[in-house]
Structures are given as structure tokens and as C-alpha cells.
DRENDO-1510 file (C-alpha; in Angstrom, 1 decimal, always signed):
<recs>
REC; n; res; u; v; w
REC; 1; UNK; +38.3; +8.6; +12.9 .
REC; 2; UNK; +36.2; +11.6; +12.1 .
REC; 3; UNK; +33.2; +12.6; +14.3 .
REC; 4; UNK; +30.9; +11.9; +11.3 .
REC; 5; UNK; +32.3; +8.3; +10.9 .
REC; 6; UNK; +31.8; +7.7; +14.6 .
REC; 7; UNK; +28.1; +8.5; +14.4 .
REC; 8; UNK; +27.7; +6.4; +11.3 .
REC; 9; UNK; +29.3; +3.4; +12.9 .
REC; 10; UNK; +26.1; +2.1; +14.6 .
REC; 11; UNK; +24.2; +2.3; +11.4 .
REC; 12; UNK; +27.0; +0.5; +9.6 .
REC; 13; UNK; +27.0; -2.3; +12.2 .
REC; 14; UNK; +23.3; -2.6; +12.0 .
REC; 15; UNK; +23.4; -2.9; +8.2 .
REC; 16; UNK; +26.1; -5.5; +8.3 .
REC; 17; UNK; +24.5; -7.6; +11.1 .
REC; 18; UNK; +20.8; -7.5; +10.2 .
REC; 19; UNK; +20.8; -6.9; +6.4 .
REC; 20; UNK; +24.0; -8.0; +4.7 .
REC; 21; UNK; +24.8; -11.0; +6.9 .
REC; 22; UNK; +21.3; -12.6; +6.5 .
REC; 23; UNK; +21.4; -11.9; +2.8 .
REC; 24; UNK; +24.7; -13.7; +2.5 .
REC; 25; UNK; +23.2; -16.7; +4.4 .
REC; 26; UNK; +20.3; -16.8; +2.0 .
REC; 27; UNK; +22.6; -16.8; -1.0 .
REC; 28; UNK; +24.8; -19.6; +0.5 .
REC; 29; UNK; +21.7; -21.7; +1.4 .
REC; 30; UNK; +20.4; -21.3; -2.1 .
REC; 31; UNK; +23.3; -23.5; -3.4 .
REC; 32; UNK; +22.7; -26.2; -0.8 .
REC; 33; UNK; +20.5; -29.3; -1.0 .
REC; 34; UNK; +17.3; -30.2; +0.8 .
REC; 35; UNK; +17.7; -33.0; +3.2 .
REC; 36; UNK; +15.5; -36.1; +3.4 .
REC; 37; UNK; +13.4; -34.7; +6.3 .
REC; 38; UNK; +13.6; -31.1; +5.3 .
REC; 39; UNK; +17.0; -30.2; +6.7 .
REC; 40; UNK; +19.9; -28.6; +4.8 .
REC; 41; UNK; +22.7; -30.7; +3.3 .
REC; 42; UNK; +25.8; -28.8; +2.4 .
REC; 43; UNK; +26.1; -30.4; -1.1 .
REC; 44; UNK; +26.6; -27.6; -3.5 .
REC; 45; UNK; +24.4; -27.5; -6.6 .
REC; 46; UNK; +22.8; -25.2; -9.1 .
REC; 47; UNK; +19.7; -27.4; -9.3 .
REC; 48; UNK; +17.7; -25.0; -7.2 .
REC; 49; UNK; +18.0; -22.3; -9.8 .
REC; 50; UNK; +17.5; -24.6; -12.7 .
REC; 51; UNK; +14.3; -25.9; -11.1 .
REC; 52; UNK; +12.8; -22.5; -11.2 .
REC; 53; UNK; +12.7; -22.5; -15.0 .
REC; 54; UNK; +11.6; -26.1; -15.4 .
REC; 55; UNK; +8.4; -26.1; -13.4 .
REC; 56; UNK; +5.2; -24.0; -13.3 .
REC; 57; UNK; +7.1; -21.3; -11.4 .
REC; 58; UNK; +7.7; -19.1; -14.4 .
REC; 59; UNK; +3.9; -18.7; -14.8 .
REC; 60; UNK; +3.6; -17.9; -11.1 .
REC; 61; UNK; +6.2; -15.2; -11.5 .
REC; 62; UNK; +4.5; -13.6; -14.5 .
REC; 63; UNK; +1.2; -13.7; -12.7 .
REC; 64; UNK; +2.8; -11.9; -9.8 .
REC; 65; UNK; +4.3; -9.3; -12.1 .
REC; 66; UNK; +0.9; -8.7; -13.7 .
REC; 67; UNK; -0.7; -8.2; -10.3 .
REC; 68; UNK; +2.1; -5.9; -9.2 .
REC; 69; UNK; +1.9; -3.9; -12.4 .
REC; 70; UNK; -1.9; -3.5; -12.1 .
REC; 71; UNK; -1.5; -2.4; -8.5 .
REC; 72; UNK; +1.1; +0.1; -9.6 .
REC; 73; UNK; -1.0; +1.5; -12.4 .
REC; 74; UNK; -4.1; +1.9; -10.3 .
REC; 75; UNK; -2.1; +3.5; -7.5 .
REC; 76; UNK; -0.5; +5.8; -10.1 .
REC; 77; UNK; -3.9; +6.9; -11.5 .
REC; 78; UNK; -5.5; +7.4; -8.1 .
REC; 79; UNK; -2.3; +8.9; -6.6 .
REC; 80; UNK; -2.1; +11.7; -9.2 .
REC; 81; UNK; -5.7; +12.8; -8.6 .
REC; 82; UNK; -5.3; +12.6; -4.8 .
REC; 83; UNK; -2.0; +14.4; -4.7 .
REC; 84; UNK; -3.3; +17.1; -7.0 .
REC; 85; UNK; -6.3; +17.7; -4.9 .
REC; 86; UNK; -4.1; +17.8; -1.7 .
REC; 87; UNK; -1.6; +20.3; -3.2 .
REC; 88; UNK; -4.3; +22.7; -4.5 .
REC; 89; UNK; -6.4; +22.7; -1.3 .
REC; 90; UNK; -6.2; +25.1; +1.6 .
REC; 91; UNK; -3.5; +24.8; +4.3 .
REC; 92; UNK; -5.9; +23.4; +6.8 .
REC; 93; UNK; -7.4; +20.8; +4.5 .
REC; 94; UNK; -3.9; +19.9; +3.3 .
REC; 95; UNK; -2.9; +18.9; +6.9 .
REC; 96; UNK; -6.0; +16.9; +7.3 .
REC; 97; UNK; -5.4; +15.1; +4.0 .
REC; 98; UNK; -1.8; +14.3; +4.9 .
REC; 99; UNK; -3.0; +13.0; +8.3 .
REC; 100; UNK; -5.7; +10.8; +6.6 .
REC; 101; UNK; -3.1; +9.3; +4.2 .
REC; 102; UNK; -0.7; +8.6; +7.1 .
REC; 103; UNK; -3.3; +7.3; +9.5 .
REC; 104; UNK; -3.4; +3.7; +8.2 .
REC; 105; UNK; +0.3; +3.3; +9.1 .
REC; 106; UNK; -0.7; +3.5; +12.7 .
REC; 107; UNK; -2.5; +0.2; +12.4 .
REC; 108; UNK; -0.8; -3.2; +11.7 .
REC; 109; UNK; -1.1; -4.4; +8.1 .
REC; 110; UNK; -2.7; -7.7; +9.1 .
REC; 111; UNK; -5.4; -5.9; +11.2 .
REC; 112; UNK; -6.2; -3.7; +8.2 .
REC; 113; UNK; -6.5; -6.7; +5.9 .
REC; 114; UNK; -8.7; -8.6; +8.4 .
REC; 115; UNK; -10.9; -5.5; +8.6 .
REC; 116; UNK; -11.6; -5.7; +4.8 .
REC; 117; UNK; -12.1; -9.5; +5.1 .
REC; 118; UNK; -14.6; -9.0; +7.9 .
REC; 119; UNK; -16.5; -6.3; +6.1 .
REC; 120; UNK; -17.2; -8.5; +3.1 .
REC; 121; UNK; -17.3; -11.7; +5.0 .
REC; 122; UNK; -20.2; -13.9; +6.0 .
REC; 123; UNK; -22.6; -11.9; +8.3 .
REC; 124; UNK; -20.4; -8.8; +7.6 .
REC; 125; UNK; -21.9; -5.4; +6.9 .
REC; 126; UNK; -21.8; -5.8; +3.1 .
REC; 127; UNK; -23.5; -9.2; +3.0 .
REC; 128; UNK; -26.0; -8.1; +5.6 .
REC; 129; UNK; -26.9; -5.1; +3.4 .
REC; 130; UNK; -27.2; -7.2; +0.3 .
REC; 131; UNK; -29.5; -9.6; +2.2 .
REC; 132; UNK; -31.6; -6.7; +3.4 .
REC; 133; UNK; -32.1; -5.6; -0.3 .
REC; 134; UNK; -32.8; -9.2; -1.3 .
REC; 135; UNK; -29.9; -9.2; -3.8 .
REC; 136; UNK; -28.8; -12.8; -4.7 .
REC; 137; UNK; -25.1; -13.4; -4.1 .
REC; 138; UNK; -22.6; -16.2; -3.3 .
REC; 139; UNK; -21.4; -15.4; +0.3 .
REC; 140; UNK; -18.1; -17.2; -0.2 .
REC; 141; UNK; -17.4; -15.7; -3.6 .
REC; 142; UNK; -17.5; -12.2; -2.0 .
REC; 143; UNK; -15.1; -13.2; +0.7 .
REC; 144; UNK; -12.2; -14.4; -1.4 .
REC; 145; UNK; -11.6; -13.3; -5.0 .
REC; 146; UNK; -9.1; -11.5; -7.3 .
REC; 147; UNK; -10.9; -8.2; -7.2 .
REC; 148; UNK; -10.6; -8.2; -3.4 .
REC; 149; UNK; -6.9; -8.9; -3.6 .
REC; 150; UNK; -6.4; -6.0; -6.0 .
REC; 151; UNK; -8.5; -3.7; -3.7 .
REC; 152; UNK; -6.4; -4.7; -0.7 .
REC; 153; UNK; -3.1; -4.1; -2.6 .
REC; 154; UNK; -4.2; -0.7; -3.8 .
REC; 155; UNK; -5.5; +0.5; -0.5 .
REC; 156; UNK; -2.3; -0.7; +1.2 .
REC; 157; UNK; +0.2; +0.8; -1.1 .
REC; 158; UNK; -1.6; +3.9; -2.3 .
REC; 159; UNK; +0.1; +6.1; +0.4 .
REC; 160; UNK; +3.5; +5.1; -1.0 .
REC; 161; UNK; +2.4; +6.7; -4.3 .
REC; 162; UNK; +0.6; +9.7; -3.0 .
REC; 163; UNK; +3.2; +11.1; -0.7 .
REC; 164; UNK; +6.0; +11.5; -3.3 .
REC; 165; UNK; +3.6; +12.9; -5.8 .
REC; 166; UNK; +2.2; +15.3; -3.2 .
REC; 167; UNK; +5.7; +16.6; -2.5 .
REC; 168; UNK; +6.3; +17.1; -6.2 .
REC; 169; UNK; +2.9; +18.8; -6.7 .
REC; 170; UNK; +3.7; +21.3; -4.0 .
REC; 171; UNK; +6.8; +22.4; -6.0 .
REC; 172; UNK; +5.0; +22.5; -9.3 .
REC; 173; UNK; +4.5; +25.9; -10.9 .
REC; 174; UNK; +0.8; +25.9; -11.6 .
REC; 175; UNK; +1.1; +29.0; -13.8 .
REC; 176; UNK; +2.3; +26.4; -16.4 .
REC; 177; UNK; -1.1; +24.8; -16.2 .
REC; 178; UNK; -2.8; +28.1; -16.6 .
REC; 179; UNK; -0.6; +29.0; -19.6 .
REC; 180; UNK; -1.4; +25.6; -21.2 .
REC; 181; UNK; -5.1; +26.2; -20.8 .
REC; 182; UNK; -4.8; +29.8; -22.2 .
REC; 183; UNK; -3.1; +28.3; -25.3 .
REC; 184; UNK; -6.1; +26.1; -25.9 .
REC; 185; UNK; -4.9; +22.8; -24.5 .
REC; 186; UNK; -7.5; +20.5; -23.1 .
REC; 187; UNK; -7.4; +18.7; -19.7 .
REC; 188; UNK; -5.8; +15.5; -21.0 .
REC; 189; UNK; -3.2; +17.4; -23.2 .
REC; 190; UNK; -2.3; +19.6; -20.2 .
REC; 191; UNK; -1.9; +16.5; -18.0 .
REC; 192; UNK; +0.4; +14.6; -20.4 .
REC; 193; UNK; +2.3; +17.5; -21.9 .
REC; 194; UNK; +2.7; +19.8; -18.9 .
REC; 195; UNK; +2.0; +18.2; -15.5 .
REC; 196; UNK; +3.4; +14.6; -15.9 .
REC; 197; UNK; +6.8; +15.7; -17.4 .
REC; 198; UNK; +7.4; +17.9; -14.4 .
REC; 199; UNK; +6.6; +15.0; -12.0 .
REC; 200; UNK; +8.9; +12.4; -13.6 .
REC; 201; UNK; +11.1; +11.8; -10.6 .
REC; 202; UNK; +8.1; +11.5; -8.2 .
REC; 203; UNK; +6.3; +9.2; -10.7 .
REC; 204; UNK; +9.3; +6.8; -10.9 .
REC; 205; UNK; +9.9; +6.9; -7.1 .
REC; 206; UNK; +6.3; +6.2; -6.3 .
REC; 207; UNK; +6.0; +3.5; -8.9 .
REC; 208; UNK; +9.1; +1.7; -7.5 .
REC; 209; UNK; +7.8; +2.1; -3.9 .
REC; 210; UNK; +4.6; +0.3; -4.9 .
REC; 211; UNK; +5.9; -2.2; -7.5 .
REC; 212; UNK; +8.7; -3.7; -5.4 .
REC; 213; UNK; +6.8; -4.7; -2.3 .
REC; 214; UNK; +3.7; -5.6; -4.4 .
REC; 215; UNK; +5.8; -8.2; -6.3 .
REC; 216; UNK; +6.8; -10.0; -3.2 .
REC; 217; UNK; +3.5; -9.6; -1.3 .
REC; 218; UNK; +2.0; -12.7; +0.3 .
REC; 219; UNK; -0.2; -11.6; +3.2 .
REC; 220; UNK; -2.8; -9.8; +1.2 .
REC; 221; UNK; -3.3; -12.5; -1.5 .
REC; 222; UNK; -3.4; -15.2; +1.2 .
REC; 223; UNK; -6.0; -13.5; +3.4 .
REC; 224; UNK; -8.2; -11.9; +0.7 .
REC; 225; UNK; -7.6; -14.4; -2.1 .
REC; 226; UNK; -7.9; -17.6; -0.1 .
REC; 227; UNK; -4.7; -18.9; -1.6 .
REC; 228; UNK; -6.6; -19.8; -4.7 .
REC; 229; UNK; -3.9; -18.3; -7.0 .
REC; 230; UNK; -0.3; -19.0; -6.1 .
REC; 231; UNK; +1.9; -15.9; -6.3 .
REC; 232; UNK; +5.6; -15.5; -6.0 .
REC; 233; UNK; +5.6; -14.3; -2.4 .
REC; 234; UNK; +3.3; -17.1; -1.3 .
REC; 235; UNK; +5.5; -19.6; -3.2 .
REC; 236; UNK; +8.5; -18.5; -1.2 .
REC; 237; UNK; +6.6; -18.6; +2.0 .
REC; 238; UNK; +5.4; -22.1; +1.4 .
REC; 239; UNK; +8.9; -23.4; +0.6 .
REC; 240; UNK; +10.1; -22.2; +4.0 .
REC; 241; UNK; +7.1; -23.0; +6.2 .
REC; 242; UNK; +5.3; -25.9; +4.6 .
REC; 243; UNK; +7.5; -27.7; +2.1 .
REC; 244; UNK; +10.6; -27.2; +4.3 .
REC; 245; UNK; +12.7; -26.8; +1.2 .
REC; 246; UNK; +14.9; -23.9; +2.4 .
REC; 247; UNK; +17.5; -24.1; -0.4 .
REC; 248; UNK; +14.8; -23.8; -3.1 .
REC; 249; UNK; +13.0; -21.0; -1.1 .
REC; 250; UNK; +16.4; -19.2; -0.8 .
REC; 251; UNK; +17.0; -19.6; -4.6 .
REC; 252; UNK; +13.5; -18.1; -5.3 .
REC; 253; UNK; +14.3; -15.2; -2.9 .
REC; 254; UNK; +17.7; -14.5; -4.5 .
REC; 255; UNK; +16.2; -14.5; -7.9 .
REC; 256; UNK; +13.4; -12.1; -6.8 .
REC; 257; UNK; +16.0; -9.7; -5.2 .
REC; 258; UNK; +18.2; -9.8; -8.3 .
REC; 259; UNK; +15.2; -9.0; -10.6 .
REC; 260; UNK; +14.0; -6.1; -8.4 .
REC; 261; UNK; +17.6; -4.7; -8.2 .
REC; 262; UNK; +17.7; -4.8; -12.0 .
REC; 263; UNK; +14.4; -2.9; -12.1 .
REC; 264; UNK; +15.8; -0.2; -9.8 .
REC; 265; UNK; +19.0; +0.1; -11.8 .
REC; 266; UNK; +17.1; +0.4; -15.2 .
REC; 267; UNK; +14.8; +3.1; -13.8 .
REC; 268; UNK; +17.7; +5.1; -12.4 .
REC; 269; UNK; +19.6; +4.9; -15.6 .
REC; 270; UNK; +16.6; +6.0; -17.6 .
REC; 271; UNK; +16.1; +8.9; -15.2 .
REC; 272; UNK; +19.7; +10.0; -15.7 .
REC; 273; UNK; +19.5; +9.8; -19.5 .
REC; 274; UNK; +16.3; +11.9; -19.6 .
REC; 275; UNK; +17.9; +14.5; -17.4 .
</recs>
């Protein structure tokens, strides 16, 4: 055994034990049958997968895709502006910006989402301010709504878009931007014809880093949306924790993983073709 293989052995064991083995268990359970009282009966069936396409679950999936796509688009639009401002600032400000982007990761996700919920909640700062201005509002409508879910998703996953774009902007030759402007190109033409083509890899990487976890997100919609709209991540969670239908929950999880893997493969192949 080479020295390199010896040092890679712990990582391989970790991968096999805590990633591959649980994944195989989920795949096996997805072909089992739910017991009468929520247990698992080892009667093999494809009914769990067929059930996904027979009920309202297809609509839930597309609603989740729409939310993840909207989150990715907003993070992309904001991430380009933020990364551009970071890359063109002074060295001191650049360090401060990077620290500000990374700072939220020092706090637990649930705490950050609860902070948003408390800010807009009953007797929170926002509602207190609106009351002071005598602005009429529904206190419970502000606490749980779709806009708040989108806001929570964007603020949570924006750093995953900004950091890859920031690295790409640092390597960008800004003389190309100056040449484009000298040739009479406007800001939008310069953006789409000069800047974005040179950021293709970072754009795809950041989009995947945002879209993949957004599609399976369940904490943010549950806390900020009040579980008013069922999403795919919440559906999987309910199958395991409330409905106690582990085989169907496993089938939903396997389907989600296969679809996300397909998205990654398609993006990688498109990137290779364009290169």
C-alpha cells in the first residue's frame, strides 16, 4: 500500500460507513412495505414509486422546483452584483466583505431563521414600527407567507453563490470590460457578452450549490411559511416523522437524489461541450 492510499483510507472508511451504507439502506427500505402500525414489512414492491406519480405529489414536486429555481435566480442576480463589488474594492474592504459573507455560517441555521421569524413576528420590531406609524396590517399574515420563505431561502443560500463568483471575478481580466466600453457597448451588453461568458464555470457551480439544497429544503418553509404549502422536503420529513411510512419516504428520497444527480450530470456535460 502506498503512503497516499494509507492516508486516504480513513476518508474511504468514513464515506462507506456514513454515506454509502445509509444510502443503500434507504434504497432497500424504499422497496419494502409499511406495516399496520408504522413498521417495515419486508414484502418487496414497486408500489411506493408508483404511488408518487398517482397522487398530488407531482404537483408538490413542481412547486418545490419552482421555489428552488426562483431562489437560484435571485441568488444569481444578487450574487453577481455582490461578487463584482467585492472583487473591485480595496484589499481592506475585500477582507471585510468576505468576513461578512462568511459570518452567518458561525450561527446555526435554525437560529438564523428564528431570528427572521421573531423580527417580523407579533410584537417584533417590524410590527412595532408599523403600529407606531399607524399602518394597518394583519399581524399573522406578516409572520408566515411565501415572500418570507423566499427571503429566508435567498439569505441562507446567497453565500453559496457569492463565494464561487467572487473567486471567478478575482481572476477576470477587467481590461476586457474597458475594451467593451471603448467599443461602444452599453452596461447590459458588456455584462452578457463579456463578463458572464468568462464566469460560466462559477455560474454553474454556484447555481448547483444553491439549487440542490433548495430543492430539498424543509426547515425554512416550515418555520417561515407555517407549513401552509407542502414542499418536497417537508413531504419527506412528514413521511418519516408523522405518517411513519418509511418505505414511501425512502422512495421519495431516492427519487429526489436521482433527479438531483441527473441535474449535476447534465450541467457537467453541457460545461464540457461548451469548452
